VEXGUVEX-225195 format. One record per residue (C-alpha): y, z, x negated; residue number from 1; residue in three letters. Coordinates in steps of 0.02 Angstrom, whole numbers, plus 50000, padded with zeros to 5 digits. Layout:
yy zz xx num residu
Y Z X NUM ALA
...
END
This chain:
yy zz xx num residu
50468 50137 50781 1 MET
50640 50079 50706 2 PRO
50764 49953 50797 3 ALA
50771 49807 50740 4 ALA
50949 49788 50637 5 GLU
50985 49632 50675 6 VAL
50870 49504 50817 7 PRO
50741 49408 50773 8 VAL
50638 49310 50840 9 SER
50519 49175 50868 10 VAL
50655 49041 50877 11 GLU
50761 49134 50739 12 LEU
50620 49092 50601 13 VAL
50606 48879 50695 14 ARG
50812 48874 50667 15 ARG
50783 48959 50485 16 LEU
50666 48823 50449 17 LEU
50739 48674 50490 18 ASP
50894 48728 50401 19 GLN
50790 48768 50232 20 GLN
50627 48715 50241 21 HIS
50634 48559 50346 22 PRO
50458 48517 50305 23 ASP
50375 48669 50376 24 LEU
50454 48646 50540 25 ALA
50352 48561 50645 26 ASP
50208 48695 50594 27 LEU
50157 48799 50731 28 ARG
50260 48982 50733 29 VAL
50161 49121 50843 30 GLU
50222 49316 50847 31 VAL
50097 49388 50738 32 LEU
50192 49555 50719 33 THR
50337 49662 50754 34 ASN
50316 49811 50629 35 GLY
50426 49946 50564 36 TRP
50482 49815 50411 37 ASP
50452 49650 50448 38 ASN
50424 49503 50607 39 LEU
50282 49428 50509 40 VAL
50237 49246 50618 41 CYS
50123 49130 50586 42 ARG
50167 48964 50540 43 LEU
50014 48834 50564 44 GLY
49825 48872 50483 45 GLU
49864 48918 50309 46 GLU
50080 49026 50308 47 LEU
50145 49132 50363 48 LEU
50311 49216 50406 49 VAL
50397 49382 50332 50 ARG
50577 49398 50425 51 LEU
50650 49577 50372 52 PRO
50715 49665 50523 53 ARG
50801 49787 50468 54 ARG
50935 49821 50261 55 ALA
50795 49926 50176 56 MET
50646 49781 50232 57 ALA
50780 49641 50168 58 ALA
50756 49754 49979 59 GLU
50580 49781 50000 60 LEU
50559 49580 50013 61 VAL
50688 49574 49878 62 ALA
50559 49647 49777 63 HIS
50411 49549 49814 64 GLU
50484 49393 49771 65 GLN
50517 49426 49614 66 ARG
50395 49528 49587 67 TRP
50221 49466 49648 68 LEU
50227 49286 49572 69 PRO
50232 49353 49421 70 GLU
50105 49463 49454 71 LEU
49970 49367 49532 72 ALA
49916 49276 49427 73 GLY
49840 49424 49310 74 ARG
49767 49497 49480 75 LEU
49551 49481 49527 76 PRO
49630 49467 49690 77 LEU
49753 49360 49807 78 PRO
49880 49414 49822 79 VAL
50041 49369 49943 80 PRO
50153 49300 49809 81 ALA
50289 49217 49900 82 PRO
50257 49025 49889 83 VAL
50441 48963 50005 84 ARG
50605 49085 50004 85 VAL
50720 49073 50125 86 GLY
50917 49134 50109 87 GLN
51051 49207 50188 88 GLN
51158 49121 50348 89 THR
51272 49155 50444 90 ALA
51159 49179 50553 91 GLN
51049 49302 50483 92 TYR
51087 49412 50337 93 PRO
50970 49419 50220 94 TRP
50824 49302 50128 95 SER
50654 49277 50188 96 TRP
50466 49239 50139 97 SER
50356 49123 50162 98 VAL
50207 49182 50097 99 VAL
50000 49113 50117 100 PRO
49915 49187 50248 101 PHE
49743 49267 50204 102 PHE
49580 49271 50347 103 PRO
49517 49410 50399 104 GLY
49535 49590 50453 105 ARG
49616 49776 50373 106 THR
49469 49861 50301 107 ALA
49575 50021 50447 108 ALA
49477 49910 50571 109 ARG
49339 49823 50476 110 SER
49260 49909 50336 111 GLU
49166 49830 50205 112 PRO
48970 49806 50224 113 ASP
48954 49848 50043 114 ASP
49079 49997 50029 115 LEU
48970 50043 49863 116 TRP
49029 49875 49804 117 SER
49216 49874 49895 118 ALA
49236 50048 49763 119 ALA
49209 49933 49637 120 ALA
49303 49789 49674 121 THR
49434 49892 49705 122 LEU
49440 49990 49568 123 GLY
49409 49859 49458 124 GLY
49593 49758 49552 125 PHE
49679 49908 49524 126 LEU
49641 49911 49342 127 ALA
49715 49749 49312 128 ALA
49853 49765 49436 129 LEU
49891 49957 49336 130 HIS
49978 49878 49159 131 ALA
50126 49918 49090 132 PRO
50302 49874 49196 133 ALA
50447 49835 49116 134 PRO
50602 49901 49120 135 PRO
50694 49826 49285 136 GLU
50532 49852 49373 137 ALA
50576 49931 49547 138 PRO
50589 50105 49531 139 VAL
50529 50198 49698 140 ASN
50595 50412 49748 141 PRO
50437 50441 49812 142 PHE
50277 50341 49748 143 ARG
50237 50344 49556 144 GLY
50317 50511 49516 145 ILE
50238 50664 49481 146 PRO
50156 50746 49616 147 VAL
50237 50915 49611 148 ALA
50404 50840 49679 149 ARG
50305 50825 49857 150 ARG
50302 51020 49883 151 ALA
50416 51005 50006 152 ASP
50333 50875 50109 153 GLY
50186 50954 50088 154 VAL
50213 51140 50114 155 LEU
50314 51080 50258 156 THR
50150 50989 50337 157 ALA
50018 51126 50303 158 LEU
50144 51248 50406 159 ALA
50059 51138 50545 160 HIS
49894 51146 50512 161 VAL
49772 51237 50579 162 ASP
49742 51391 50440 163 PRO
49548 51395 50374 164 ALA
49613 51201 50325 165 ASP
49779 51244 50269 166 ARG
49720 51379 50143 167 ALA
49581 51252 50058 168 ALA
49727 51139 50054 169 ALA
49850 51251 49982 170 LEU
49678 51254 49829 171 ARG
49675 51080 49794 172 ILE
49860 51080 49778 173 TRP
49871 51190 49664 174 GLU
49749 51122 49558 175 ALA
49839 50935 49582 176 ALA
49999 51002 49524 177 THR
49954 51134 49398 178 ALA
49863 50954 49253 179 THR
49973 50856 49140 180 PRO
50105 50734 49238 181 ALA
50076 50566 49184 182 TRP
50126 50531 48997 183 GLY
50091 50365 48962 184 GLY
50224 50204 49010 185 PRO
50264 50167 49195 186 PRO
50114 50054 49268 187 LEU
50162 49931 49382 188 TRP
50100 50000 49569 189 LEU
50053 49919 49733 190 HIS
50129 50084 49825 191 GLY
50082 50095 49953 192 ASP
49889 50074 49959 193 LEU
49806 50093 50075 194 HIS
49645 50032 50219 195 PRO
49767 49936 50324 196 ALA
49827 49826 50163 197 ASN
49666 49778 50099 198 ILE
49587 49634 50192 199 LEU
49365 49639 50224 200 VAL
49344 49429 50262 201 ASP
49149 49388 50291 202 ARG
49078 49582 50252 203 GLY
49200 49585 50066 204 ARG
49364 49645 50021 205 ILE
49477 49470 50016 206 SER
49656 49490 49968 207 ALA
49762 49670 49950 208 VAL
49927 49623 50070 209 ILE
50102 49720 50070 210 ASP
50168 49737 49903 211 PHE
50360 49797 50005 212 GLY
50328 49976 49891 213 ASP
50290 49897 49730 214 ILE
50349 50003 49578 215 THR
50322 50090 49437 216 SER
50262 50252 49382 217 GLY
50104 50359 49384 218 ASP
49909 50256 49399 219 PRO
49876 50426 49514 220 ALA
49968 50368 49686 221 THR
49880 50194 49674 222 ASP
49707 50295 49653 223 LEU
49716 50423 49788 224 SER
49662 50274 49907 225 VAL
49489 50324 49848 226 ALA
49493 50492 49976 227 TRP
49532 50351 50117 228 MET
49392 50232 50091 229 LEU
49240 50282 50019 230 PHE
49148 50445 49998 231 THR
49098 50556 49825 232 ALA
48971 50481 49761 233 GLU
49089 50275 49806 234 GLN
49249 50340 49741 235 ARG
49128 50385 49567 236 ALA
49096 50215 49571 237 ALA
49295 50156 49578 238 LEU
49342 50266 49463 239 ARG
49182 50181 49357 240 GLN
49258 50017 49366 241 ALA
49431 50066 49349 242 TYR
49371 50129 49169 243 GLY
49526 50224 49120 244 ARG
49580 50380 49253 245 ALA
49553 50518 49159 246 ASP
49509 50725 49248 247 ASP
49714 50723 49266 248 ALA
49726 50584 49322 249 THR
49590 50612 49446 250 TRP
49643 50744 49487 251 GLU
49808 50700 49528 252 ARG
49763 50583 49622 253 SER
49670 50694 49758 254 ARG
49850 50773 49770 255 GLY
49923 50601 49808 256 TRP
49785 50558 49925 257 ALA
49817 50767 50005 258 LEU
50032 50703 49994 259 VAL
49977 50529 50117 260 LEU
49848 50602 50241 261 SER
49986 50754 50292 262 LEU
50128 50611 50289 263 VAL
50014 50483 50424 264 PHE
49986 50645 50502 265 LEU
50167 50724 50532 266 THR
50217 50540 50565 267 HIS
50124 50433 50653 268 SER
50118 50506 50812 269 ALA
50130 50305 50889 270 ASP
50012 50251 50781 271 ASN
49820 50293 50801 272 PRO
49768 50180 50654 273 LEU
49857 50273 50530 274 MET
49857 50406 50603 275 ARG
49636 50389 50567 276 GLY
49699 50344 50385 277 ILE
49765 50504 50390 278 GLY
49629 50612 50462 279 GLU
49470 50511 50349 280 ARG
49588 50572 50194 281 ALA
49642 50728 50228 282 PHE
49463 50780 50265 283 ARG
49375 50671 50127 284 ALA
49511 50781 50019 285 VAL
49452 50944 50108 286 LEU
49273 50926 50035 287 SER
49245 50904 49865 288 GLU
49273 51037 49746 289 GLN
49381 50991 49579 290 PRO
49356 50828 49477 291 ALA
49247 50863 49376 292 SER
49317 50908 49202 293 ARG
49235 50754 49114 294 HIS
49304 50566 49076 295 SER
49223 50419 49106 296 PRO
END
């Protein structure tokens, strides 16, 4: 895990709250997670504080602060739109957020009880999210782009997998990169949609979190989540609920699932949860025949 570029702690959170949001300063503060990008603290019963620990993460938090309040109202699932924004100080160099706390566990740790219903729910969520983005929307050099631009990473990673799997994966990769590129306007994307960013409460998908990589571009990037959580039949249910993934988009989404599975497998030696997502997605990609040649 990258080292924090500035010291972050519960004590810092308390000082920032006291200075900028004193009406929240008496609430209990407890560390929930100290991850790659952010220190996340529970704040009372209903809130979280997200405090960037790296400059790169601070830019992502700024994207959430700018765009999530605008998008949240038209999405069918809760998302962590900030309810308060903190400013940089002499003690801390970046803006930070207070966001709602959503109960539940991630789908990577606790799958929905009914995966068919979950597939339809997620397909509907993505259909609502994937609207045309304005010109000033964030652009990510790694997500939402033509999938063929990820070729170097894919081919490098495939050199380290079992030769039998490599041959099958190469056929899938060639099919994905041979499809027409996205020809529509850049659409809003979550940018990092996988089971660890989907919350499940009482057996049902209850929220989608961590929009730090929010971007615009090809919707196939987000649709790759279909291979990370669902069977082939359940993927078809997601595609039907989504309603507008033509064959080329669906083929590219499988290519993106291959891309991301290899990223998770290559870079998660110290993160068994993400490695498990990568292994599951890789097997799902390899087990399925090329997309059927019909539109939903």
